[in-house]
NUDONU-549532 format. One record per residue (C-alpha): residue number from 1; residue in one letter; x, y, z. Coordinates in nm, 4 decimals, m for minus. Each point is the difference from the previous one (the first is absolute). Example, Ala and Ser with C-alpha at 12.3 -4.5 7.8 and 13.67 -1.06 7.14 Angstrom:
BEGIN
VEXKE     i   aa         c1         c2         c3
VEXKE     1    A     1.2300    m0.4500     0.7800
VEXKE     2    S     0.1370     0.3440    m0.0660
//
This chain:
BEGIN
VEXKE     i   aa         c1         c2         c3
VEXKE     1    X     0.0000     0.0000     0.0000
VEXKE     2    X     0.1401     0.3393    m0.0974
VEXKE     3    X     0.0042     0.2232     0.3102
VEXKE     4    X     0.1269     0.3601    m0.0144
VEXKE     5    X     0.1958     0.0888     0.3141
VEXKE     6    X    m0.2747     0.2330     0.1289
VEXKE     7    X    m0.2410    m0.2931     0.0266
VEXKE     8    X     0.2158    m0.2918     0.1150
VEXKE     9    X    m0.0913    m0.1604     0.3344
VEXKE    10    X     0.2820    m0.1645     0.1974
VEXKE    11    X    m0.1540    m0.0289     0.3464
VEXKE    12    X    m0.0764    m0.3722     0.0324
VEXKE    13    X    m0.2484     0.0470     0.2829
VEXKE    14    X    m0.1979     0.2408    m0.2171
VEXKE    15    X     0.0075    m0.2533    m0.2846
VEXKE    16    X    m0.1048    m0.2857     0.2289
VEXKE    17    X    m0.2936     0.1995     0.1339
VEXKE    18    X    m0.1043     0.0953    m0.3536
VEXKE    19    X    m0.0026    m0.3646    m0.1120
VEXKE    20    X    m0.1982    m0.1028     0.3083
VEXKE    21    X    m0.2695     0.2568    m0.0831
VEXKE    22    X    m0.0006    m0.0594    m0.3769
VEXKE    23    X     0.0503    m0.3747    m0.0012
VEXKE    24    X    m0.2118    m0.0922    m0.3031
VEXKE    25    X     0.2936    m0.0310    m0.2364
VEXKE    26    X     0.0886    m0.1099    m0.3519
VEXKE    27    X     0.2335    m0.2958    m0.0511
VEXKE    28    X     0.1887    m0.0009    m0.3310
VEXKE    29    X     0.1991    m0.2867    m0.1542
VEXKE    30    X     0.0765    m0.1122    m0.3541
VEXKE    31    X    m0.1197    m0.3045    m0.1904
VEXKE    32    X     0.1699    m0.0874    m0.3279
VEXKE    33    X     0.1307     0.3562    m0.0201
VEXKE    34    X    m0.3393     0.1619     0.0610
VEXKE    35    X    m0.0765     0.1940     0.3217
VEXKE    36    X    m0.2961    m0.1309     0.2003
VEXKE    37    X    m0.1559     0.1510     0.3124
VEXKE    38    X    m0.2417    m0.0895     0.2779
VEXKE    39    X    m0.1657     0.2404     0.2459
VEXKE    40    X     0.0072    m0.1411     0.3524
VEXKE    41    X    m0.0277     0.0767     0.3727
VEXKE    42    X     0.3560    m0.0321     0.1295
VEXKE    43    X     0.1865     0.0186     0.3296
VEXKE    44    X     0.3441     0.1400     0.0807
VEXKE    45    X     0.1590    m0.2054     0.2772
VEXKE    46    X     0.3371    m0.0048     0.1735
VEXKE    47    X     0.1901    m0.3161     0.0839
VEXKE    48    X     0.3247     0.0581     0.1852
VEXKE    49    X     0.1807     0.2635    m0.2107
VEXKE    50    X    m0.1882    m0.0559    m0.3260
VEXKE    51    X    m0.3328     0.1236    m0.1351
VEXKE    52    X    m0.2435    m0.2022    m0.2068
VEXKE    53    X    m0.3184     0.0531    m0.1971
VEXKE    54    X    m0.2500    m0.2816     0.0497
VEXKE    55    X    m0.3279    m0.0773    m0.1707
VEXKE    56    X    m0.1994    m0.2558    m0.1947
VEXKE    57    X    m0.1727    m0.0389    m0.3356
VEXKE    58    X    m0.2370    m0.2422    m0.1674
VEXKE    59    X     0.1493    m0.3376    m0.0916
VEXKE    60    X    m0.1355     0.0524    m0.3499
VEXKE    61    X     0.2013     0.3219    m0.0391
VEXKE    62    X     0.3053    m0.0927    m0.2136
VEXKE    63    X     0.2134     0.2742     0.1519
VEXKE    64    X     0.1165    m0.2015     0.3004
VEXKE    65    X     0.1592    m0.2469    m0.2397
VEXKE    66    X     0.2361     0.2766    m0.1173
VEXKE    67    X     0.1660     0.0427     0.3413
VEXKE    68    X     0.2569    m0.2759    m0.0426
VEXKE    69    X     0.1225     0.1331    m0.3341
VEXKE    70    X    m0.0053     0.3675     0.1064
VEXKE    71    X     0.3204     0.1290     0.1545
VEXKE    72    X    m0.1906     0.3070     0.1162
VEXKE    73    X    m0.3619     0.1029     0.0435
VEXKE    74    X    m0.1489     0.3468     0.0441
VEXKE    75    X    m0.2681     0.1024     0.2480
VEXKE    76    X    m0.1601     0.3449    m0.0334
VEXKE    77    X    m0.2051     0.1877     0.2579
VEXKE    78    X    m0.1953     0.3119    m0.0974
VEXKE    79    X    m0.1268     0.2696     0.2342
VEXKE    80    X    m0.2373     0.2896    m0.0681
VEXKE    81    X     0.0618     0.2029    m0.3154
VEXKE    82    X    m0.1451     0.3166    m0.1509
VEXKE    83    X     0.0193     0.2365    m0.2967
VEXKE    84    X     0.1742     0.3294     0.0779
VEXKE    85    X    m0.1063     0.2952    m0.2138
VEXKE    86    X     0.2720     0.2532    m0.0767
VEXKE    87    X    m0.2667     0.2709     0.0418
VEXKE    88    X     0.0630    m0.0512     0.3723
VEXKE    89    X     0.3551     0.1373    m0.0278
VEXKE    90    X     0.0959     0.3640     0.0272
VEXKE    91    X     0.1949    m0.0262    m0.3261
VEXKE    92    X    m0.0513    m0.1575    m0.3415
VEXKE    93    X     0.0714    m0.3708    m0.0156
VEXKE    94    X    m0.1448    m0.3313    m0.1221
VEXKE    95    X    m0.2373    m0.2325     0.1886
VEXKE    96    X     0.1299    m0.3125     0.1758
VEXKE    97    X    m0.1106    m0.2887     0.2191
VEXKE    98    X     0.0717    m0.0625     0.3695
VEXKE    99    X     0.0286    m0.3543     0.1303
VEXKE   100    X     0.1603    m0.2441     0.2433
VEXKE   101    X     0.1473    m0.3299    m0.1135
VEXKE   102    X     0.2298    m0.2766     0.1250
VEXKE   103    X     0.1734    m0.2654    m0.2108
VEXKE   104    X     0.1536    m0.3053     0.1663
VEXKE   105    X     0.2274    m0.2451    m0.1804
VEXKE   106    X     0.0861    m0.3464     0.1222
VEXKE   107    X     0.0027    m0.3752    m0.0537
VEXKE   108    X    m0.3144    m0.2082     0.0515
VEXKE   109    X    m0.0687    m0.3510     0.1231
VEXKE   110    X    m0.3110    m0.2050     0.0721
VEXKE   111    X    m0.1214    m0.0355     0.3606
VEXKE   112    X    m0.0557    m0.3443     0.1442
VEXKE   113    X    m0.3424    m0.0779     0.1477
VEXKE   114    X     0.0882     0.0934     0.3568
VEXKE   115    X     0.1577     0.3306    m0.1081
VEXKE   116    X    m0.3073     0.0764    m0.2099
VEXKE   117    X    m0.2317    m0.0670     0.2946
VEXKE   118    X     0.2038     0.2345     0.2192
VEXKE   119    X    m0.0047     0.2715    m0.2660
VEXKE   120    X    m0.3757    m0.0273    m0.0511
VEXKE   121    X    m0.0555     0.0104     0.3760
VEXKE   122    X     0.2025     0.3218     0.0199
VEXKE   123    X    m0.1775     0.1536    m0.3010
VEXKE   124    X    m0.3463    m0.0688     0.1440
VEXKE   125    X     0.1092     0.1329     0.3382
VEXKE   126    X     0.1093     0.3273    m0.1625
VEXKE   127    X    m0.3275     0.0612    m0.1839
VEXKE   128    X    m0.2542    m0.1677     0.2299
VEXKE   129    X     0.1090     0.0405     0.3644
VEXKE   130    X    m0.1570     0.3456     0.0385
VEXKE   131    X    m0.3407    m0.1088    m0.1338
VEXKE   132    X    m0.3065    m0.0769     0.2080
VEXKE   133    X    m0.0185    m0.3596    m0.1254
VEXKE   134    X     0.3536    m0.0718    m0.1203
VEXKE   135    X     0.0554    m0.2860    m0.2426
VEXKE   136    X     0.3226    m0.1471     0.1358
VEXKE   137    X     0.1868    m0.3144    m0.1009
VEXKE   138    X    m0.0791    m0.1878     0.3202
VEXKE   139    X    m0.3726     0.0743    m0.0363
VEXKE   140    X    m0.0356    m0.1631    m0.3411
VEXKE   141    X    m0.0823    m0.3678    m0.0409
VEXKE   142    X     0.2892    m0.2358    m0.0837
VEXKE   143    X    m0.1926    m0.1350    m0.3001
VEXKE   144    X    m0.0370     0.3478    m0.1515
VEXKE   145    X     0.3650     0.0874     0.0636
VEXKE   146    X     0.1204    m0.3258    m0.1527
VEXKE   147    X    m0.2086     0.0644    m0.3102
VEXKE   148    X     0.1189     0.3606    m0.0393
VEXKE   149    X     0.3668    m0.0867     0.0542
VEXKE   150    X    m0.0121    m0.2321    m0.3006
VEXKE   151    X    m0.0924     0.2925    m0.2225
VEXKE   152    X     0.2843     0.2388     0.0860
VEXKE   153    X     0.3787     0.0226    m0.0061
VEXKE   154    X     0.1931     0.2011     0.2581
VEXKE   155    X     0.3260     0.1761    m0.0738
VEXKE   156    X     0.2759     0.1895     0.1750
VEXKE   157    X     0.2269     0.2636    m0.1548
VEXKE   158    X     0.3278     0.0944     0.1643
VEXKE   159    X     0.0378     0.3760    m0.0436
VEXKE   160    X     0.3358     0.0872    m0.1538
VEXKE   161    X    m0.0570     0.3538    m0.1311
VEXKE   162    X    m0.2427     0.2786     0.0863
VEXKE   163    X    m0.0903     0.3032    m0.2117
VEXKE   164    X    m0.2427     0.2531     0.1455
VEXKE   165    X    m0.1366     0.3293    m0.1302
VEXKE   166    X    m0.2140     0.2720     0.1548
VEXKE   167    X    m0.0698     0.2508    m0.2767
VEXKE   168    X    m0.1842     0.2569     0.2097
VEXKE   169    X     0.1032     0.3392    m0.1400
VEXKE   170    X     0.3104     0.0169     0.2207
VEXKE   171    X     0.1704     0.1964    m0.2793
VEXKE   172    X    m0.2543     0.2841     0.0250
VEXKE   173    X     0.0343     0.3106     0.2143
VEXKE   174    X    m0.2002     0.0282     0.3220
VEXKE   175    X    m0.2731     0.2177    m0.1509
VEXKE   176    X    m0.0596    m0.2380    m0.2903
VEXKE   177    X     0.0111    m0.3007     0.2315
VEXKE   178    X    m0.2667     0.1401     0.2311
VEXKE   179    X    m0.2167     0.1007    m0.2949
VEXKE   180    X     0.0250    m0.3504    m0.1492
VEXKE   181    X    m0.1260    m0.1480     0.3264
VEXKE   182    X    m0.2918     0.2442     0.0066
VEXKE   183    X    m0.0933    m0.0658    m0.3625
VEXKE   184    X     0.0191    m0.3779     0.0454
VEXKE   185    X    m0.2554     0.0205     0.2807
VEXKE   186    X    m0.2292     0.1931    m0.2354
VEXKE   187    X     0.0062    m0.2816    m0.2555
VEXKE   188    X    m0.2960    m0.2391    m0.0141
VEXKE   189    X     0.2296    m0.2987     0.0264
VEXKE   190    X     0.0904    m0.2290     0.2906
VEXKE   191    X     0.3552    m0.0576    m0.1231
VEXKE   192    X     0.0631     0.3746    m0.0185
VEXKE   193    X    m0.1144     0.0397     0.3608
VEXKE   194    X     0.2276    m0.2846     0.1088
VEXKE   195    X     0.3007     0.1567    m0.1734
VEXKE   196    X    m0.0802     0.3333     0.1667
VEXKE   197    X    m0.0080    m0.1734     0.3384
VEXKE   198    X     0.3361    m0.1669    m0.0645
VEXKE   199    X     0.1498     0.3359    m0.1007
VEXKE   200    X    m0.1404     0.1629     0.3148
VEXKE   201    X     0.1480    m0.2730     0.2166
VEXKE   202    X     0.3356     0.0508    m0.1679
VEXKE   203    X    m0.0050     0.3674     0.0999
VEXKE   204    X    m0.0791    m0.0947     0.3614
VEXKE   205    X     0.2774    m0.2568     0.0048
VEXKE   206    X     0.2526     0.2471    m0.1411
VEXKE   207    X    m0.0972     0.2567     0.2631
VEXKE   208    X     0.0536    m0.2531     0.2819
VEXKE   209    X     0.3434    m0.0874    m0.1358
//
């Protein structure tokens, strides 16, 4: 991913938190020279000193069969994004787009059954534990779980390289920056409001530092 220096993110804790909150990612591999992708709920986990991306896909999805032949796979996570009109600047310029994105590169392998069960337990805990009637692994019938496990393949990707970008108008002067935030809130678009909130939080963080 091409990242101009103004927009590069190097703080791993910031990247980790971003992935945790935007964990529906895109897994990219190649098959016979052609890129293929699957959109999946994923988890970023730490084991000793290494980080891994874990997840699962349908057994019928041919992508998991590419792992063994792929030296490297790519996982992409996308945050909120929004159109930025150059009419919001105090000087003449061209429009652009603000966004947040993380690319992770690594090598993938298939999970064994016990590892897959543990990963699914963790995934359900993350998305169900706060609900009034949580659907957790231990609450489901063994017969249902056995049936569902036959239809999926779990995988684990050891993270070897991280690229992260926050393109949030950091290269604009303070007046333009504040005006962009204001104008984004005026847009009839959820993504624009989310980008405005991220930009506001960045200002607060910079002030604290």
